[in-house]
N, C-alpha and C positions, 0 to 999 in steps of 0.2 A: 698870793703874791700879786704885786702890782705890775702893771705893764704900761709902757709909754708907747703911744701911737704917734708916729711922725708920718704925715702924709702930705703929698704935693698934689694939688688939684688945680683945675682951671679957675681963674678968678670969678667967672660968671656963675659957677656952681656953689660958691661959698654960702649964700643965704639959704639955699635949700638944704645943704648938708648941715649947717649950724642949727636950723630949726628942727630938723629931724633928730639930731643928737641931743638937743635939749629935751625933746619929747621922750627920748629913750632913757633919760635920767642922767646924762653926763653933767657933772657938776661944774666943770671948768674947761675952757678951750683957750689956748693962746694962738694968735694968728700973726703971721709975718708975711709981708709982701716980698717975694724973692724973684730972681730970674735964673733960668737954667736951661739945660738941654739934656736929652736922652739919646737913645740909639739913632734917631733921625737927625741928630746934631742941630736941632732947632728948626728944621724945615717942616712945614705943614704938609699934610697929605696932598699929593698932586703936584707939589713943587719939585723942581729938579735939585737934587742934593749935590752940592759941590764941596770943595775943600774948605770953604769958609764955614765957621761955626756961628750960629745965631743963638743968642740968649733970648728966651721967651719969658714973659711974665707968668708967674705961678703964685699960688697961695700955699704957704706951709702951715699946717695945723699941728699943734702939739697937744696931746690929750693923755692924761694919766687916769687909768681905771683899774678896777679889780679884775682879776683873771676870769671871774665868773661871767663877765659881760663882754669880754673881748670879741667873741664871735659876732654877737649882735651889733656891736659898734662898727667892726670892720665890714660886715655885710651891708650895713646902712650906708657907710661911706661909698663902697663900691657901687651900690645900686643908684645912688644919687649923683655921684661924680662921673659916672660913665658918659662918654660922648659918642662912643662907637668909632672914634678916630684916633690916630696917633696922638700922643701927648695928653691923654686923659689923666695920667698921673701914676703915682706909686704910693703904697702904704708899707711902712716898716713897723714891726712890732718888736719892742725892745724890753727886756726885763729891767725892772726898777728894784733895787735893793731895799730902799726905804724912802719915805717922804716924811717931812717934818713941817708941821704948821708953826711958823715962827712965833705968832702971837700967843699960842697956848702950849707950845712944846709937844702937842699931840704927834704921834707918829703912826706909820702904817696906813691902813685904809681909813682910819678916822681922821687923818690929816687931809684927805681929799674929799671927804663927804661932809 
């Protein structure tokens, strides 16, 4: 089965995560610059949290991989994206029913490799 990883990381962690995922054999990554907040409502560690919500810049990565490599990929992201502070990010793993390569009509795992 295919899995989609959607993760949100700090922008300054992107290059290290990307390089490691490529070395791990990930065939494709989509990157989007986004803004958001989590439990701390956008406040950084040490700041006083008030009623105002602050949107902070994040990077969203979208990756589709086979189920057999999901643990390696998620562990790689966690290891390299950790900052030890609030706001390091989140990883979501979502089942993917199918993938189809438009150019060749290949489907399943062959569409992403």
